[in-house]
mmCIF file of the N, C-alpha and C atoms, coordinates in Angstrom:
data_MODEL
# 
_entry.id   MODEL 
# 
loop_
_atom_site.group_PDB 
_atom_site.id 
_atom_site.type_symbol 
_atom_site.label_atom_id 
_atom_site.label_alt_id 
_atom_site.label_comp_id 
_atom_site.label_asym_id 
_atom_site.label_entity_id 
_atom_site.label_seq_id 
_atom_site.pdbx_PDB_ins_code 
_atom_site.Cartn_x 
_atom_site.Cartn_y 
_atom_site.Cartn_z 
_atom_site.occupancy 
_atom_site.B_iso_or_equiv 
_atom_site.pdbx_formal_charge 
_atom_site.auth_seq_id 
_atom_site.auth_comp_id 
_atom_site.auth_asym_id 
_atom_site.auth_atom_id 
_atom_site.pdbx_PDB_model_num 
ATOM 1   N N  . MET A 1 1  ? 0.390   -1.223  0.043  1.00 0.00 ? 1  MET A N  1 
ATOM 2   C CA . MET A 1 1  ? -0.102  0.057   0.031  1.00 0.00 ? 1  MET A CA 1 
ATOM 3   C C  . MET A 1 1  ? 1.103   1.262   0.150  1.00 0.00 ? 1  MET A C  1 
ATOM 4   N N  . LYS A 1 2  ? 0.102   1.323   -0.954 1.00 0.00 ? 2  LYS A N  1 
ATOM 5   C CA . LYS A 1 2  ? 1.283   3.506   -0.829 1.00 0.00 ? 2  LYS A CA 1 
ATOM 6   C C  . LYS A 1 2  ? 0.338   4.323   -0.230 1.00 0.00 ? 2  LYS A C  1 
ATOM 7   N N  . ASN A 1 3  ? -0.516  4.432   -0.540 1.00 0.00 ? 3  ASN A N  1 
ATOM 8   C CA . ASN A 1 3  ? -1.036  5.542   0.233  1.00 0.00 ? 3  ASN A CA 1 
ATOM 9   C C  . ASN A 1 3  ? -2.787  4.886   1.406  1.00 0.00 ? 3  ASN A C  1 
ATOM 10  N N  . LEU A 1 4  ? -3.239  5.927   1.717  1.00 0.00 ? 4  LEU A N  1 
ATOM 11  C CA . LEU A 1 4  ? -4.198  6.153   1.722  1.00 0.00 ? 4  LEU A CA 1 
ATOM 12  C C  . LEU A 1 4  ? -6.122  4.810   1.398  1.00 0.00 ? 4  LEU A C  1 
ATOM 13  N N  . ALA A 1 5  ? -5.569  5.710   0.176  1.00 0.00 ? 5  ALA A N  1 
ATOM 14  C CA . ALA A 1 5  ? -6.681  4.603   -0.934 1.00 0.00 ? 5  ALA A CA 1 
ATOM 15  C C  . ALA A 1 5  ? -7.274  3.581   -1.271 1.00 0.00 ? 5  ALA A C  1 
ATOM 16  N N  . ASP A 1 6  ? -5.385  3.037   -1.030 1.00 0.00 ? 6  ASP A N  1 
ATOM 17  C CA . ASP A 1 6  ? -4.524  1.258   -1.653 1.00 0.00 ? 6  ASP A CA 1 
ATOM 18  C C  . ASP A 1 6  ? -5.916  1.286   -0.399 1.00 0.00 ? 6  ASP A C  1 
ATOM 19  N N  . ALA A 1 7  ? -5.172  1.002   0.680  1.00 0.00 ? 7  ALA A N  1 
ATOM 20  C CA . ALA A 1 7  ? -5.493  0.400   2.344  1.00 0.00 ? 7  ALA A CA 1 
ATOM 21  C C  . ALA A 1 7  ? -7.314  0.696   2.420  1.00 0.00 ? 7  ALA A C  1 
ATOM 22  N N  . SER A 1 8  ? -7.976  1.591   1.601  1.00 0.00 ? 8  SER A N  1 
ATOM 23  C CA . SER A 1 8  ? -8.892  1.674   1.807  1.00 0.00 ? 8  SER A CA 1 
ATOM 24  C C  . SER A 1 8  ? -9.616  0.831   1.314  1.00 0.00 ? 8  SER A C  1 
ATOM 25  N N  . ARG A 1 9  ? -9.264  0.658   -0.772 1.00 0.00 ? 9  ARG A N  1 
ATOM 26  C CA . ARG A 1 9  ? -9.309  -0.351  -0.950 1.00 0.00 ? 9  ARG A CA 1 
ATOM 27  C C  . ARG A 1 9  ? -9.415  -2.464  -1.308 1.00 0.00 ? 9  ARG A C  1 
ATOM 28  N N  . TYR A 1 10 ? -8.369  -1.962  -0.314 1.00 0.00 ? 10 TYR A N  1 
ATOM 29  C CA . TYR A 1 10 ? -7.673  -3.319  0.775  1.00 0.00 ? 10 TYR A CA 1 
ATOM 30  C C  . TYR A 1 10 ? -9.126  -3.387  1.691  1.00 0.00 ? 10 TYR A C  1 
ATOM 31  N N  . ILE A 1 11 ? -8.897  -2.526  2.214  1.00 0.00 ? 11 ILE A N  1 
ATOM 32  C CA . ILE A 1 11 ? -9.447  -3.240  3.502  1.00 0.00 ? 11 ILE A CA 1 
ATOM 33  C C  . ILE A 1 11 ? -11.198 -3.878  3.280  1.00 0.00 ? 11 ILE A C  1 
ATOM 34  N N  . ASN A 1 12 ? -11.230 -2.707  2.208  1.00 0.00 ? 12 ASN A N  1 
ATOM 35  C CA . ASN A 1 12 ? -13.198 -3.106  1.505  1.00 0.00 ? 12 ASN A CA 1 
ATOM 36  C C  . ASN A 1 12 ? -13.729 -4.144  0.480  1.00 0.00 ? 12 ASN A C  1 
ATOM 37  N N  . SER A 1 13 ? -12.307 -4.549  0.291  1.00 0.00 ? 13 SER A N  1 
ATOM 38  C CA . SER A 1 13 ? -12.624 -6.156  -1.053 1.00 0.00 ? 13 SER A CA 1 
ATOM 39  C C  . SER A 1 13 ? -12.619 -7.348  -0.148 1.00 0.00 ? 13 SER A C  1 
ATOM 40  N N  . PHE A 1 14 ? -12.833 -7.506  1.638  1.00 0.00 ? 14 PHE A N  1 
ATOM 41  C CA . PHE A 1 14 ? -12.947 -7.820  2.488  1.00 0.00 ? 14 PHE A CA 1 
ATOM 42  C C  . PHE A 1 14 ? -14.218 -8.360  2.865  1.00 0.00 ? 14 PHE A C  1 
ATOM 43  N N  . PRO A 1 15 ? -15.240 -9.478  1.953  1.00 0.00 ? 15 PRO A N  1 
ATOM 44  C CA . PRO A 1 15 ? -16.609 -9.443  2.697  1.00 0.00 ? 15 PRO A CA 1 
ATOM 45  C C  . PRO A 1 15 ? -17.091 -9.928  4.190  1.00 0.00 ? 15 PRO A C  1 
ATOM 46  N N  . ARG A 1 16 ? -17.994 -9.007  4.968  1.00 0.00 ? 16 ARG A N  1 
ATOM 47  C CA . ARG A 1 16 ? -17.956 -8.894  6.006  1.00 0.00 ? 16 ARG A CA 1 
ATOM 48  C C  . ARG A 1 16 ? -18.926 -10.770 6.532  1.00 0.00 ? 16 ARG A C  1 
ATOM 49  N N  . PRO A 1 17 ? -17.781 -11.461 7.975  1.00 0.00 ? 17 PRO A N  1 
ATOM 50  C CA . PRO A 1 17 ? -17.516 -12.734 7.996  1.00 0.00 ? 17 PRO A CA 1 
ATOM 51  C C  . PRO A 1 17 ? -18.733 -13.005 8.161  1.00 0.00 ? 17 PRO A C  1 
ATOM 52  N N  . ASN A 1 18 ? -19.117 -13.856 8.741  1.00 0.00 ? 18 ASN A N  1 
ATOM 53  C CA . ASN A 1 18 ? -20.806 -14.683 8.815  1.00 0.00 ? 18 ASN A CA 1 
ATOM 54  C C  . ASN A 1 18 ? -20.483 -14.495 10.112 1.00 0.00 ? 18 ASN A C  1 
ATOM 55  N N  . GLY A 1 19 ? -21.346 -13.954 10.737 1.00 0.00 ? 19 GLY A N  1 
ATOM 56  C CA . GLY A 1 19 ? -21.878 -13.916 12.217 1.00 0.00 ? 19 GLY A CA 1 
ATOM 57  C C  . GLY A 1 19 ? -21.339 -12.821 12.768 1.00 0.00 ? 19 GLY A C  1 
ATOM 58  N N  . LEU A 1 20 ? -20.913 -11.888 12.193 1.00 0.00 ? 20 LEU A N  1 
ATOM 59  C CA . LEU A 1 20 ? -20.266 -10.665 12.711 1.00 0.00 ? 20 LEU A CA 1 
ATOM 60  C C  . LEU A 1 20 ? -21.411 -9.515  12.145 1.00 0.00 ? 20 LEU A C  1 
ATOM 61  N N  . ASN A 1 21 ? -21.826 -8.401  12.797 1.00 0.00 ? 21 ASN A N  1 
ATOM 62  C CA . ASN A 1 21 ? -22.379 -7.714  13.163 1.00 0.00 ? 21 ASN A CA 1 
ATOM 63  C C  . ASN A 1 21 ? -22.312 -6.211  12.089 1.00 0.00 ? 21 ASN A C  1 
ATOM 64  N N  . ALA A 1 22 ? -23.344 -6.283  10.959 1.00 0.00 ? 22 ALA A N  1 
ATOM 65  C CA . ALA A 1 22 ? -22.875 -4.562  10.076 1.00 0.00 ? 22 ALA A CA 1 
ATOM 66  C C  . ALA A 1 22 ? -21.992 -3.751  11.214 1.00 0.00 ? 22 ALA A C  1 
ATOM 67  N N  . HIS A 1 23 ? -22.404 -2.901  12.304 1.00 0.00 ? 23 HIS A N  1 
ATOM 68  C CA . HIS A 1 23 ? -21.733 -1.952  13.088 1.00 0.00 ? 23 HIS A CA 1 
ATOM 69  C C  . HIS A 1 23 ? -20.545 -3.083  13.336 1.00 0.00 ? 23 HIS A C  1 
ATOM 70  N N  . SER A 1 24 ? -19.541 -4.167  13.721 1.00 0.00 ? 24 SER A N  1 
ATOM 71  C CA . SER A 1 24 ? -18.915 -4.868  14.419 1.00 0.00 ? 24 SER A CA 1 
ATOM 72  C C  . SER A 1 24 ? -17.960 -4.671  13.239 1.00 0.00 ? 24 SER A C  1 
ATOM 73  N N  . TRP A 1 25 ? -18.442 -5.029  11.923 1.00 0.00 ? 25 TRP A N  1 
ATOM 74  C CA . TRP A 1 25 ? -17.234 -5.054  10.846 1.00 0.00 ? 25 TRP A CA 1 
ATOM 75  C C  . TRP A 1 25 ? -17.351 -3.706  10.230 1.00 0.00 ? 25 TRP A C  1 
ATOM 76  N N  . SER A 1 26 ? -17.731 -2.786  10.261 1.00 0.00 ? 26 SER A N  1 
ATOM 77  C CA . SER A 1 26 ? -18.005 -1.992  10.058 1.00 0.00 ? 26 SER A CA 1 
ATOM 78  C C  . SER A 1 26 ? -16.389 -0.977  10.677 1.00 0.00 ? 26 SER A C  1 
ATOM 79  N N  . ALA A 1 27 ? -16.935 -1.668  12.588 1.00 0.00 ? 27 ALA A N  1 
ATOM 80  C CA . ALA A 1 27 ? -15.489 -0.549  13.617 1.00 0.00 ? 27 ALA A CA 1 
ATOM 81  C C  . ALA A 1 27 ? -14.478 -1.113  13.374 1.00 0.00 ? 27 ALA A C  1 
ATOM 82  N N  . LEU A 1 28 ? -14.519 -2.638  12.923 1.00 0.00 ? 28 LEU A N  1 
ATOM 83  C CA . LEU A 1 28 ? -12.897 -3.547  12.188 1.00 0.00 ? 28 LEU A CA 1 
ATOM 84  C C  . LEU A 1 28 ? -13.034 -2.297  11.219 1.00 0.00 ? 28 LEU A C  1 
ATOM 85  N N  . LYS A 1 29 ? -13.229 -2.567  10.552 1.00 0.00 ? 29 LYS A N  1 
ATOM 86  C CA . LYS A 1 29 ? -12.330 -1.568  9.033  1.00 0.00 ? 29 LYS A CA 1 
ATOM 87  C C  . LYS A 1 29 ? -11.895 -0.456  9.158  1.00 0.00 ? 29 LYS A C  1 
ATOM 88  N N  . LYS A 1 30 ? -12.755 0.372   10.332 1.00 0.00 ? 30 LYS A N  1 
ATOM 89  C CA . LYS A 1 30 ? -12.666 1.658   10.649 1.00 0.00 ? 30 LYS A CA 1 
ATOM 90  C C  . LYS A 1 30 ? -10.641 1.914   10.912 1.00 0.00 ? 30 LYS A C  1 
ATOM 91  N N  . LEU A 1 31 ? -10.626 1.199   12.162 1.00 0.00 ? 31 LEU A N  1 
ATOM 92  C CA . LEU A 1 31 ? -9.494  0.740   13.141 1.00 0.00 ? 31 LEU A CA 1 
ATOM 93  C C  . LEU A 1 31 ? -8.537  0.117   11.981 1.00 0.00 ? 31 LEU A C  1 
ATOM 94  N N  . ALA A 1 32 ? -9.163  -1.254  11.031 1.00 0.00 ? 32 ALA A N  1 
ATOM 95  C CA . ALA A 1 32 ? -7.690  -1.126  10.139 1.00 0.00 ? 32 ALA A CA 1 
ATOM 96  C C  . ALA A 1 32 ? -6.933  0.160   9.252  1.00 0.00 ? 32 ALA A C  1 
ATOM 97  N N  . LEU A 1 33 ? -7.573  0.958   9.010  1.00 0.00 ? 33 LEU A N  1 
ATOM 98  C CA . LEU A 1 33 ? -8.444  2.192   8.063  1.00 0.00 ? 33 LEU A CA 1 
ATOM 99  C C  . LEU A 1 33 ? -7.187  3.203   9.024  1.00 0.00 ? 33 LEU A C  1 
ATOM 100 N N  . HIS A 1 34 ? -7.428  3.165   10.544 1.00 0.00 ? 34 HIS A N  1 
ATOM 101 C CA . HIS A 1 34 ? -7.114  4.202   11.836 1.00 0.00 ? 34 HIS A CA 1 
ATOM 102 C C  . HIS A 1 34 ? -5.366  3.632   11.134 1.00 0.00 ? 34 HIS A C  1 
ATOM 103 N N  . ALA A 1 35 ? -4.992  2.216   11.686 1.00 0.00 ? 35 ALA A N  1 
ATOM 104 C CA . ALA A 1 35 ? -4.105  1.697   11.499 1.00 0.00 ? 35 ALA A CA 1 
ATOM 105 C C  . ALA A 1 35 ? -2.187  1.906   10.145 1.00 0.00 ? 35 ALA A C  1 
ATOM 106 N N  . TRP A 1 36 ? -3.443  1.419   8.928  1.00 0.00 ? 36 TRP A N  1 
ATOM 107 C CA . TRP A 1 36 ? -3.148  1.931   7.723  1.00 0.00 ? 36 TRP A CA 1 
ATOM 108 C C  . TRP A 1 36 ? -2.331  3.496   7.647  1.00 0.00 ? 36 TRP A C  1 
ATOM 109 N N  . ALA A 1 37 ? -3.557  4.500   7.877  1.00 0.00 ? 37 ALA A N  1 
ATOM 110 C CA . ALA A 1 37 ? -3.351  6.209   8.066  1.00 0.00 ? 37 ALA A CA 1 
ATOM 111 C C  . ALA A 1 37 ? -1.737  6.133   9.476  1.00 0.00 ? 37 ALA A C  1 
ATOM 112 N N  . CYS A 1 38 ? -2.042  5.081   10.431 1.00 0.00 ? 38 CYS A N  1 
ATOM 113 C CA . CYS A 1 38 ? -0.449  5.639   10.740 1.00 0.00 ? 38 CYS A CA 1 
ATOM 114 C C  . CYS A 1 38 ? 0.970   4.947   10.957 1.00 0.00 ? 38 CYS A C  1 
ATOM 115 N N  . TYR A 1 39 ? 0.616   3.963   9.803  1.00 0.00 ? 39 TYR A N  1 
ATOM 116 C CA . TYR A 1 39 ? 1.571   3.496   9.240  1.00 0.00 ? 39 TYR A CA 1 
ATOM 117 C C  . TYR A 1 39 ? 2.451   4.098   8.263  1.00 0.00 ? 39 TYR A C  1 
ATOM 118 N N  . LEU A 1 40 ? 1.832   4.783   7.757  1.00 0.00 ? 40 LEU A N  1 
ATOM 119 C CA . LEU A 1 40 ? 1.738   5.576   6.234  1.00 0.00 ? 40 LEU A CA 1 
ATOM 120 C C  . LEU A 1 40 ? 2.270   6.919   6.446  1.00 0.00 ? 40 LEU A C  1 
ATOM 121 N N  . ASN A 1 41 ? 1.939   7.102   7.864  1.00 0.00 ? 41 ASN A N  1 
ATOM 122 C CA . ASN A 1 41 ? 2.603   8.868   8.106  1.00 0.00 ? 41 ASN A CA 1 
ATOM 123 C C  . ASN A 1 41 ? 3.306   8.469   9.176  1.00 0.00 ? 41 ASN A C  1 
ATOM 124 N N  . LYS A 1 42 ? 4.499   7.574   9.083  1.00 0.00 ? 42 LYS A N  1 
ATOM 125 C CA . LYS A 1 42 ? 4.766   7.320   10.730 1.00 0.00 ? 42 LYS A CA 1 
ATOM 126 C C  . LYS A 1 42 ? 4.591   8.005   11.896 1.00 0.00 ? 42 LYS A C  1 
ATOM 127 N N  . GLU A 1 43 ? 3.117   7.045   12.257 1.00 0.00 ? 43 GLU A N  1 
ATOM 128 C CA . GLU A 1 43 ? 2.978   7.897   13.262 1.00 0.00 ? 43 GLU A CA 1 
ATOM 129 C C  . GLU A 1 43 ? 2.557   6.582   14.778 1.00 0.00 ? 43 GLU A C  1 
ATOM 130 N N  . ARG A 1 44 ? 2.486   6.838   15.838 1.00 0.00 ? 44 ARG A N  1 
ATOM 131 C CA . ARG A 1 44 ? 2.764   5.748   16.928 1.00 0.00 ? 44 ARG A CA 1 
ATOM 132 C C  . ARG A 1 44 ? 1.160   5.034   16.676 1.00 0.00 ? 44 ARG A C  1 
ATOM 133 N N  . PHE A 1 45 ? 0.904   4.130   16.630 1.00 0.00 ? 45 PHE A N  1 
ATOM 134 C CA . PHE A 1 45 ? -0.793  3.466   16.838 1.00 0.00 ? 45 PHE A CA 1 
ATOM 135 C C  . PHE A 1 45 ? -0.769  2.966   18.587 1.00 0.00 ? 45 PHE A C  1 
ATOM 136 N N  . ASN A 1 46 ? -1.925  4.022   18.808 1.00 0.00 ? 46 ASN A N  1 
ATOM 137 C CA . ASN A 1 46 ? -1.449  3.738   20.357 1.00 0.00 ? 46 ASN A CA 1 
ATOM 138 C C  . ASN A 1 46 ? -3.131  2.751   20.976 1.00 0.00 ? 46 ASN A C  1 
ATOM 139 N N  . HIS A 1 47 ? -3.802  1.660   20.284 1.00 0.00 ? 47 HIS A N  1 
ATOM 140 C CA . HIS A 1 47 ? -4.577  1.321   20.680 1.00 0.00 ? 47 HIS A CA 1 
ATOM 141 C C  . HIS A 1 47 ? -4.075  -0.662  20.917 1.00 0.00 ? 47 HIS A C  1 
ATOM 142 N N  . ARG A 1 48 ? -4.678  -1.353  21.994 1.00 0.00 ? 48 ARG A N  1 
ATOM 143 C CA . ARG A 1 48 ? -5.053  -1.953  22.312 1.00 0.00 ? 48 ARG A CA 1 
ATOM 144 C C  . ARG A 1 48 ? -5.841  -2.979  21.122 1.00 0.00 ? 48 ARG A C  1 
ATOM 145 N N  . ILE A 1 49 ? -5.188  -4.585  20.340 1.00 0.00 ? 49 ILE A N  1 
ATOM 146 C CA . ILE A 1 49 ? -5.703  -5.231  19.635 1.00 0.00 ? 49 ILE A CA 1 
ATOM 147 C C  . ILE A 1 49 ? -5.747  -6.507  20.328 1.00 0.00 ? 49 ILE A C  1 
ATOM 148 N N  . ASN A 1 50 ? -7.504  -6.718  20.209 1.00 0.00 ? 50 ASN A N  1 
ATOM 149 C CA . ASN A 1 50 ? -7.744  -8.332  20.467 1.00 0.00 ? 50 ASN A CA 1 
ATOM 150 C C  . ASN A 1 50 ? -9.509  -8.628  19.876 1.00 0.00 ? 50 ASN A C  1 
ATOM 151 N N  . PHE A 1 51 ? -9.199  -8.860  18.802 1.00 0.00 ? 51 PHE A N  1 
ATOM 152 C CA . PHE A 1 51 ? -10.506 -9.399  18.163 1.00 0.00 ? 51 PHE A CA 1 
ATOM 153 C C  . PHE A 1 51 ? -10.392 -10.869 18.045 1.00 0.00 ? 51 PHE A C  1 
ATOM 154 N N  . LEU A 1 52 ? -11.410 -11.749 17.798 1.00 0.00 ? 52 LEU A N  1 
ATOM 155 C CA . LEU A 1 52 ? -11.015 -12.524 17.227 1.00 0.00 ? 52 LEU A CA 1 
ATOM 156 C C  . LEU A 1 52 ? -11.670 -13.082 15.812 1.00 0.00 ? 52 LEU A C  1 
ATOM 157 N N  . CYS A 1 53 ? -11.564 -11.886 14.911 1.00 0.00 ? 53 CYS A N  1 
ATOM 158 C CA . CYS A 1 53 ? -12.120 -11.891 13.367 1.00 0.00 ? 53 CYS A CA 1 
ATOM 159 C C  . CYS A 1 53 ? -10.444 -12.269 12.922 1.00 0.00 ? 53 CYS A C  1 
ATOM 160 N N  . LYS A 1 54 ? -10.070 -12.786 12.210 1.00 0.00 ? 54 LYS A N  1 
ATOM 161 C CA . LYS A 1 54 ? -9.159  -13.408 11.285 1.00 0.00 ? 54 LYS A CA 1 
ATOM 162 C C  . LYS A 1 54 ? -9.050  -12.515 9.724  1.00 0.00 ? 54 LYS A C  1 
ATOM 163 N N  . ASP A 1 55 ? -9.724  -11.506 9.403  1.00 0.00 ? 55 ASP A N  1 
ATOM 164 C CA . ASP A 1 55 ? -10.137 -11.408 8.476  1.00 0.00 ? 55 ASP A CA 1 
ATOM 165 C C  . ASP A 1 55 ? -9.515  -9.882  8.850  1.00 0.00 ? 55 ASP A C  1 
ATOM 166 N N  . PHE A 1 56 ? -9.461  -9.414  10.425 1.00 0.00 ? 56 PHE A N  1 
ATOM 167 C CA . PHE A 1 56 ? -9.360  -7.389  10.525 1.00 0.00 ? 56 PHE A CA 1 
ATOM 168 C C  . PHE A 1 56 ? -7.694  -8.113  10.588 1.00 0.00 ? 56 PHE A C  1 
ATOM 169 N N  . TYR A 1 57 ? -7.004  -9.456  10.887 1.00 0.00 ? 57 TYR A N  1 
ATOM 170 C CA . TYR A 1 57 ? -5.704  -9.477  11.439 1.00 0.00 ? 57 TYR A CA 1 
ATOM 171 C C  . TYR A 1 57 ? -5.076  -9.569  9.788  1.00 0.00 ? 57 TYR A C  1 
ATOM 172 N N  . LEU A 1 58 ? -6.090  -10.256 8.390  1.00 0.00 ? 58 LEU A N  1 
ATOM 173 C CA . LEU A 1 58 ? -5.380  -9.913  7.778  1.00 0.00 ? 58 LEU A CA 1 
ATOM 174 C C  . LEU A 1 58 ? -5.739  -8.496  6.601  1.00 0.00 ? 58 LEU A C  1 
ATOM 175 N N  . MET A 1 59 ? -6.139  -7.229  7.177  1.00 0.00 ? 59 MET A N  1 
ATOM 176 C CA . MET A 1 59 ? -6.659  -6.142  7.174  1.00 0.00 ? 59 MET A CA 1 
ATOM 177 C C  . MET A 1 59 ? -5.107  -5.518  7.310  1.00 0.00 ? 59 MET A C  1 
ATOM 178 N N  . ILE A 1 60 ? -4.447  -5.629  8.365  1.00 0.00 ? 60 ILE A N  1 
ATOM 179 C CA . ILE A 1 60 ? -3.132  -5.138  8.860  1.00 0.00 ? 60 ILE A CA 1 
ATOM 180 C C  . ILE A 1 60 ? -2.178  -5.383  9.125  1.00 0.00 ? 60 ILE A C  1 
ATOM 181 N N  . ARG A 1 61 ? -1.669  -6.060  7.464  1.00 0.00 ? 61 ARG A N  1 
ATOM 182 C CA . ARG A 1 61 ? -0.483  -6.916  6.985  1.00 0.00 ? 61 ARG A CA 1 
ATOM 183 C C  . ARG A 1 61 ? -0.390  -6.641  5.903  1.00 0.00 ? 61 ARG A C  1 
ATOM 184 N N  . ASP A 1 62 ? 1.420   -5.831  5.637  1.00 0.00 ? 62 ASP A N  1 
ATOM 185 C CA . ASP A 1 62 ? 1.698   -5.494  4.555  1.00 0.00 ? 62 ASP A CA 1 
ATOM 186 C C  . ASP A 1 62 ? 1.466   -6.571  3.562  1.00 0.00 ? 62 ASP A C  1 
ATOM 187 N N  . PRO A 1 63 ? 2.330   -5.866  2.039  1.00 0.00 ? 63 PRO A N  1 
ATOM 188 C CA . PRO A 1 63 ? 2.238   -7.129  1.312  1.00 0.00 ? 63 PRO A CA 1 
ATOM 189 C C  . PRO A 1 63 ? 3.063   -8.197  1.680  1.00 0.00 ? 63 PRO A C  1 
ATOM 190 N N  . GLN A 1 64 ? 4.232   -8.187  2.363  1.00 0.00 ? 64 GLN A N  1 
ATOM 191 C CA . GLN A 1 64 ? 5.006   -9.429  2.647  1.00 0.00 ? 64 GLN A CA 1 
ATOM 192 C C  . GLN A 1 64 ? 4.690   -9.735  3.361  1.00 0.00 ? 64 GLN A C  1 
ATOM 193 N N  . GLY A 1 65 ? 3.038   -9.536  4.526  1.00 0.00 ? 65 GLY A N  1 
ATOM 194 C CA . GLY A 1 65 ? 2.842   -10.760 5.455  1.00 0.00 ? 65 GLY A CA 1 
ATOM 195 C C  . GLY A 1 65 ? 3.367   -10.288 6.334  1.00 0.00 ? 65 GLY A C  1 
ATOM 196 N N  . GLU A 1 66 ? 3.912   -8.814  7.011  1.00 0.00 ? 66 GLU A N  1 
ATOM 197 C CA . GLU A 1 66 ? 4.800   -8.562  8.283  1.00 0.00 ? 66 GLU A CA 1 
ATOM 198 C C  . GLU A 1 66 ? 3.079   -7.507  8.920  1.00 0.00 ? 66 GLU A C  1 
ATOM 199 N N  . PHE A 1 67 ? 2.822   -7.394  10.096 1.00 0.00 ? 67 PHE A N  1 
ATOM 200 C CA . PHE A 1 67 ? 2.295   -6.488  10.931 1.00 0.00 ? 67 PHE A CA 1 
ATOM 201 C C  . PHE A 1 67 ? 2.409   -5.393  10.467 1.00 0.00 ? 67 PHE A C  1 
ATOM 202 N N  . ILE A 1 68 ? 1.753   -4.111  10.060 1.00 0.00 ? 68 ILE A N  1 
ATOM 203 C CA . ILE A 1 68 ? 1.594   -2.795  10.364 1.00 0.00 ? 68 ILE A CA 1 
ATOM 204 C C  . ILE A 1 68 ? 1.762   -2.000  12.013 1.00 0.00 ? 68 ILE A C  1 
ATOM 205 N N  . VAL A 1 69 ? 1.300   -3.044  12.703 1.00 0.00 ? 69 VAL A N  1 
ATOM 206 C CA . VAL A 1 69 ? 1.296   -1.818  13.849 1.00 0.00 ? 69 VAL A CA 1 
ATOM 207 C C  . VAL A 1 69 ? 2.653   -3.312  15.257 1.00 0.00 ? 69 VAL A C  1 
ATOM 208 N N  . PRO A 1 70 ? 2.241   -2.308  16.119 1.00 0.00 ? 70 PRO A N  1 
ATOM 209 C CA . PRO A 1 70 ? 3.339   -3.614  17.036 1.00 0.00 ? 70 PRO A CA 1 
ATOM 210 C C  . PRO A 1 70 ? 3.432   -4.300  17.029 1.00 0.00 ? 70 PRO A C  1 
ATOM 211 N N  . LYS A 1 71 ? 3.877   -5.354  17.811 1.00 0.00 ? 71 LYS A N  1 
ATOM 212 C CA . LYS A 1 71 ? 3.343   -6.440  18.002 1.00 0.00 ? 71 LYS A CA 1 
ATOM 213 C C  . LYS A 1 71 ? 2.546   -6.361  19.894 1.00 0.00 ? 71 LYS A C  1 
ATOM 214 N N  . SER A 1 72 ? 3.677   -5.037  20.559 1.00 0.00 ? 72 SER A N  1 
ATOM 215 C CA . SER A 1 72 ? 2.551   -4.923  21.830 1.00 0.00 ? 72 SER A CA 1 
ATOM 216 C C  . SER A 1 72 ? 1.035   -4.441  21.577 1.00 0.00 ? 72 SER A C  1 
ATOM 217 N N  . SER A 1 73 ? 0.891   -3.961  20.591 1.00 0.00 ? 73 SER A N  1 
ATOM 218 C CA . SER A 1 73 ? -0.467  -3.580  20.097 1.00 0.00 ? 73 SER A CA 1 
ATOM 219 C C  . SER A 1 73 ? -1.362  -4.664  20.539 1.00 0.00 ? 73 SER A C  1 
ATOM 220 N N  . PHE A 1 74 ? -0.902  -6.134  20.671 1.00 0.00 ? 74 PHE A N  1 
ATOM 221 C CA . PHE A 1 74 ? -1.621  -7.218  20.481 1.00 0.00 ? 74 PHE A CA 1 
ATOM 222 C C  . PHE A 1 74 ? -1.492  -7.429  22.010 1.00 0.00 ? 74 PHE A C  1 
ATOM 223 N N  . SER A 1 75 ? -3.046  -8.182  22.218 1.00 0.00 ? 75 SER A N  1 
ATOM 224 C CA . SER A 1 75 ? -3.802  -8.858  23.767 1.00 0.00 ? 75 SER A CA 1 
ATOM 225 C C  . SER A 1 75 ? -3.075  -10.074 23.549 1.00 0.00 ? 75 SER A C  1 
ATOM 226 N N  . TYR A 1 76 ? -2.792  -11.392 22.618 1.00 0.00 ? 76 TYR A N  1 
ATOM 227 C CA . TYR A 1 76 ? -2.736  -11.941 22.828 1.00 0.00 ? 76 TYR A CA 1 
ATOM 228 C C  . TYR A 1 76 ? -1.659  -12.301 21.077 1.00 0.00 ? 76 TYR A C  1 
ATOM 229 N N  . ASP A 1 77 ? -1.193  -13.572 20.811 1.00 0.00 ? 77 ASP A N  1 
ATOM 230 C CA . ASP A 1 77 ? -0.058  -13.880 20.021 1.00 0.00 ? 77 ASP A CA 1 
ATOM 231 C C  . ASP A 1 77 ? -1.349  -14.083 19.007 1.00 0.00 ? 77 ASP A C  1 
ATOM 232 N N  . PRO A 1 78 ? -1.520  -12.947 17.586 1.00 0.00 ? 78 PRO A N  1 
ATOM 233 C CA . PRO A 1 78 ? -2.433  -13.638 16.130 1.00 0.00 ? 78 PRO A CA 1 
ATOM 234 C C  . PRO A 1 78 ? -2.126  -14.501 15.376 1.00 0.00 ? 78 PRO A C  1 
ATOM 235 N N  . SER A 1 79 ? -0.905  -14.687 16.022 1.00 0.00 ? 79 SER A N  1 
ATOM 236 C CA . SER A 1 79 ? -0.081  -16.354 14.712 1.00 0.00 ? 79 SER A CA 1 
ATOM 237 C C  . SER A 1 79 ? -0.671  -17.111 15.568 1.00 0.00 ? 79 SER A C  1 
ATOM 238 N N  . LEU A 1 80 ? -1.980  -17.602 16.765 1.00 0.00 ? 80 LEU A N  1 
ATOM 239 C CA . LEU A 1 80 ? -1.457  -18.558 17.258 1.00 0.00 ? 80 LEU A CA 1 
ATOM 240 C C  . LEU A 1 80 ? -3.081  -19.022 16.413 1.00 0.00 ? 80 LEU A C  1 
# 
């Protein structure tokens, strides 16, 4: 991703998972976009992440598969 528009298109390419209501999905996508904004602007990401939605964790990875937020942001190891 080179800009926020690319990140937004990427995030919006994910379909809402079954069992997740529209409001929750919208909030997760908004947080993912915020994570990309911080990453692209080289700003600190100051949120704790503790979600059970696998797609969210895919949204916050760069094209090489690395997380764009610090590992200290996670409440647990997302690779489990």
